[in-house]
C-alpha positions in Angstrom: 83.1 64.7 172.7 80.6 65.9 175.3 83.4 67.7 177.6 84.5 70.6 175.1 80.8 71.9 174.3 80.3 71.9 178.0 83.4 74.1 178.2 83.1 76.7 175.6 79.6 76.7 177.1 80.2 78.2 180.6 82.7 80.4 178.9 80.9 82.0 176.6 77.7 82.4 179.5 79.9 83.9 181.2 81.4 85.9 178.8 78.0 87.6 178.9 78.5 89.5 182.6 75.1 88.8 183.3 73.7 89.8 186.4 73.4 86.7 189.3 69.0 87.2 189.2 69.9 86.9 185.4 71.5 82.8 186.0 69.5 82.2 188.7 68.8 79.0 189.1 70.7 77.7 186.0 72.2 75.3 184.8 75.0 73.9 181.8 75.3 69.7 181.7 76.4 66.9 179.6 73.6 66.6 177.0 74.2 63.9 174.0 77.0 64.9 172.5 77.4 68.7 173.2 75.9 70.4 176.5 72.4 71.8 176.9 71.9 75.0 179.1 68.5 74.3 181.7 66.5 76.8 183.3 63.9 75.9 186.0 64.6 71.9 184.7 64.5 73.7 180.8 66.7 73.6 177.9 67.3 77.1 177.4 70.3 76.9 175.0 73.0 74.1 173.5 75.8 73.2 172.0 76.8 70.5 171.0 79.0 69.6 167.0 75.5 69.8 165.1 75.6 73.9 166.2 74.3 76.6 169.7 70.7 76.6 170.5 67.8 78.3 171.1 64.3 78.6 172.8 62.5 81.4 171.2 59.0 82.0 170.5 57.6 80.2 167.2 56.9 83.1 165.1 61.2 84.1 165.8 62.6 81.1 164.5 60.3 81.0 161.8 60.8 84.2 160.7 65.1 82.9 161.1 64.7 80.2 159.5 62.7 81.9 156.8 66.2 84.8 156.7 68.7 82.2 156.5 70.2 82.6 159.5 68.8 79.6 161.4 67.6 76.0 161.5 65.2 74.4 163.2 66.9 71.8 165.9 67.6 67.9 165.7 68.6 65.5 168.3 69.4 63.3 166.4 69.5 63.1 161.9 66.4 60.7 161.7 65.1 62.9 164.9 61.7 65.0 165.5 62.4 68.7 164.8 62.0 71.0 167.7 59.7 74.0 166.1 60.5 76.6 169.3 64.7 75.8 168.9 66.9 78.5 167.0 69.7 76.4 165.6 72.7 78.1 164.2 75.1 75.7 161.9 78.6 76.3 162.6 79.0 79.6 165.0 80.7 82.3 165.7 80.9 81.7 170.1 84.1 84.5 169.5 80.3 87.1 168.9 79.1 87.3 172.3 77.4 90.8 171.5 74.4 88.3 169.4 74.8 85.6 170.7 73.8 87.0 174.4 70.6 88.9 172.7 69.2 85.1 171.7 70.7 83.9 175.1 69.2 87.2 177.2 65.5 86.6 174.7 65.5 82.5 175.7 65.9 83.6 179.5 63.0 85.7 179.0 60.8 83.5 177.0 61.3 80.4 179.5 60.0 82.3 181.3 57.0 84.1 180.5 56.4 79.9 180.3 57.8 78.9 183.5 55.2 80.6 185.2 
């Protein structure tokens, strides 16, 4: 079941047409029933049956949730809420520019907090 999400996440990232420096040390891996994008060993994005998520500053995640654009990420129905991840349910993966902007924010956020 995870293979389609793995391929979709890889294709989405490739569609962003990023510079090699922007994708340095990044790897897509199978993750539960979906796929996750790791940067410097940290998950910055995932795609699963639940939706597409990005690791972003908590204040931005809260704002997206307040506006009804996203929800908190939970890997399992009864699992803990991951407050630093915004999850977009039923994402239209053809909206490349929308997802590209969140992807770039997730990269930047991770780099600032990884150092």
